[in-house]
C-alpha positions, 0 to 999 in steps of 0.5 A: 190698205187693210190689215188683218184684225189679228195683225192689228190686235198685236200692234202695241207688242210688235216693233215697226220693223218686225211688223213690216216684216210680216208676210200679210203686211208685205203683200199689202205693201206690194200691192201699192209699192211693188218691186224693189221700191218696197225696200226704200218704202219700209226703210223710210217708215222705219226711219220716220218712226225711230225719229219720232218717239211719240209715233212709236206709241201709235198702232202699227196699221194706222201708221202704215196706212198713213204712209201708204197714202203718202206713197200713193201720192208719191210723197215722202214721209222724211221729215227733212223733206217735209212733204207729209207727216204721220201724227199721233192722234189719242184715240179715246174711244178706242184708248189707243193712239193712232197715226194721222195723215197730215199733208205738209206745206212742201207737200202742197208745193210738190203736188201743185208743181207736178200738176204742171199748171203752175208757173209761179207760187209765193207766200211772203210776210208783209212787214211794218211799214211796208204796206201801201195798200191792198185792193182786194177787188182787183188783188193789187198789192202795193208795198214798199219792201225794206231793203236791208235784210238784216232789218227786214228780218227783224221788223215784225209782220203786220200781214201775209200775202200769198199768190199763184200764176198758172201757165195759162195766165190766170193769177189769183192772191190773198192778203191777210192782216196779222189781226186776221190770222190771229183770229184764224189761230184762236178759232182753230188752235185750242193750244193757242186760245187756251194759253192767252192767244193774241194777247199772250203772243204779244207779251212773248214778243214783248219779253214780258213772259217769265222764264218759269212760265215759258212752258205753257207756250209751247204751240208753234203759233206761239214759237213761230207764228210766221211760220204757221201763218205761211203755211195757212195762206198756201193752204187757203189760196191753193185749195180755194182758188187753185186748179188742183189735180187728181192727187191734190184733191185726194191729198186735201180729202184725206189731210187730217185724217186717221186711216183705219185697218178696214179702210174707213176714214175718221176725219179728226176735227179741232180737239179740246185736249191737246196732243204732241203737234209733230207736224208742226214741230218738224215743219218749224225745224224746217223753216229754221234750216232754210232761214239759217238759224238753228234752234233746239226744242226741248220741250214736246209741243201741245197738239190740239190738232192746230192744223185742223183748220187746213181742212177748213 
């Protein structure tokens, strides 16, 4: 996936559509995509960049490399599909912004389904008053679900449950209390921890944060903690206990990386400085659509690479 250095040097001066039209770049695309699919691929990349303003500041080679990896995995960069994302990362050593490859929640599901191994995969919030008991040794969860959907939706979550069943009969499940998830978020999200973490989230949920201070809590661990928790559970479950195809292992290995024009890979760890977390914002919007809720996010969200824990 290498691109000539001469092209890389002109990254900041060349629009994405023009960059992709260059002969050397088209040759690179055809080597991975090929045929008529090249037009579709170019259109999807240009569309993804146009709909994500922060991505327009990234180097073109890093965007292309991330997109080609997604294409090789047969995943779409469309934000509406939520399979993978190209997320801006500030490379302070180089003084440029580069695009990370981030596997999305639906990308995990897509790769798992495609493997033909899984009969069932599910993740759900356990609401206050529902949990009877959970035996981690036997992986037995006993709950009394709130029957009224409206009441259940408005009831706070106390934990999260994820499970899969493979076609061969093998099953595995995990349950995390909300307390454990909060500790996880504080450990891997600087934006969440720096702005008060669990204590601030509790105040937000109680409506005790003044409107003038809400801008501080733009991390989506604050905006939709449950949605972020669901994504975490799926990653933890499948990557640690599930059967993974070659493509799935490749995706896990390249998740949260910046792919360079010379073919090298940088694994982006948890960062002290916050950047815009485009992937989280996009997935959060998808959750709202699926829940038939409509909410516009007017502020750019913090990126401390909150999804860095996905590589754990």
